[in-house]
C-alpha positions in Angstrom: 15.7 -31.8 -4.4 12.5 -29.5 -4.9 12.4 -25.9 -3.7 11.2 -22.4 -3.9 12.9 -20.1 -6.2 12.2 -16.5 -5.4 13.2 -14.7 -8.7 12.6 -11.3 -7.6 11.9 -8.0 -9.6 13.6 -7.2 -12.8 16.8 -5.1 -12.8 14.9 -2.3 -14.3 12.6 -2.0 -11.5 15.3 -2.3 -9.1 17.2 0.3 -10.8 14.0 2.3 -10.6 13.5 1.7 -6.6 17.2 2.7 -6.0 16.6 6.2 -8.1 13.2 7.2 -6.3 13.0 5.5 -3.1 12.9 8.2 -0.3 16.3 8.1 1.7 16.8 6.2 5.0 16.6 8.1 7.9 20.2 8.3 9.5 20.6 7.7 13.5 22.2 10.9 14.7 24.1 8.9 17.4 25.4 6.1 15.4 25.5 7.6 11.9 23.7 4.0 10.7 20.5 3.7 8.5 17.4 3.5 10.8 14.5 1.7 9.7 12.7 2.7 6.6 9.3 4.5 6.9 8.9 4.3 3.3 7.9 0.5 2.7 5.3 -1.6 4.0 4.4 -5.4 3.6 1.0 -5.4 2.3 0.4 -9.3 1.6 2.4 -12.3 0.8 2.4 -15.1 -1.4 2.4 -18.8 -0.7 4.9 -21.2 -2.0 4.1 -25.0 -2.9 7.1 -26.2 -1.0 8.6 -24.4 2.4 7.4 -23.9 5.8 4.3 -21.9 5.1 5.6 -18.4 5.9 5.2 -17.1 2.6 7.2 -14.4 0.7 6.3 -10.7 1.6 5.0 -8.3 -0.8 5.9 -4.5 -0.4 4.7 -1.2 -1.3 6.9 1.8 -1.5 6.2 5.5 -1.1 8.7 6.9 -3.6 10.3 10.5 -3.2 8.7 11.6 -6.5 5.1 11.1 -4.6 4.3 8.0 -6.5 3.2 4.5 -5.0 5.2 1.4 -6.1 3.7 -2.1 -5.2 5.4 -5.4 -5.9 2.9 -8.3 -7.3 3.4 -12.0 -8.1 3.8 -11.8 -11.9 4.0 -15.3 -12.7 5.3 -18.8 -11.3 6.6 -21.5 -13.1 8.1 -24.9 -12.4 11.8 -25.7 -12.4 12.7 -28.4 -9.6 10.2 -26.5 -7.6 8.3 -23.1 -8.2 10.0 -20.2 -9.6 8.3 -16.9 -8.5 8.9 -13.8 -10.7 7.8 -10.3 -9.3 6.6 -7.2 -11.0 6.6 -3.8 -9.8 3.8 -1.5 -10.7 4.0 2.4 -10.2 1.0 4.5 -9.8 0.4 8.2 -9.3 -2.7 9.5 -8.0 -5.3 11.5 -9.8 -8.2 13.6 -9.0 -11.6 13.6 -9.8 -10.7 15.5 -13.1 -8.3 12.8 -14.0 -5.3 15.0 -13.4 -2.2 13.9 -11.5 -2.4 14.8 -7.7 -0.5 13.7 -4.7 -3.4 12.8 -2.7 -5.4 9.6 -2.1 -3.9 6.3 -3.5 -7.4 4.8 -3.1 -7.7 2.2 -5.9 -10.3 4.7 -7.6 -7.6 7.2 -7.5 -4.8 5.5 -9.1 -3.3 5.5 -12.7 -0.5 3.4 -14.0 2.7 5.4 -14.3 5.0 2.2 -15.1 4.8 -1.5 -15.0 8.1 -3.5 -14.8 7.5 -7.2 -15.8 9.9 -10.1 -16.7 9.9 -10.8 -20.4 8.2 -14.3 -21.5 11.6 -15.2 -22.7 13.0 -14.7 -19.2 10.2 -16.8 -17.4 10.2 -19.6 -19.9 14.0 -19.8 -19.5 13.7 -20.7 -15.8 
């Protein structure tokens, strides 16, 4: 049977997000996590098999002022497509090229970290 196999991000990327994501707001009435406002879905990647809904890609506004974006790193075939996600972390820079907490317009971004799957992990799918 052929099926989509979303492989997700690397463990290091997941740990980075766990460490630097803004804490969820807690509802004062029920003491439960409320909807997170630090994550938005900005795109999706389509699959070869499936219902056509695609899988979401997210942007995260981090507590340290950085911006992280998921992206489709690679797709390989193994009884269906295996999708590997990367995570790139940006910080904002000003006109002088110095770190800034301002705009994340593409012209004002500088890559801080890029978490990718190893070629060995991708080939082993």
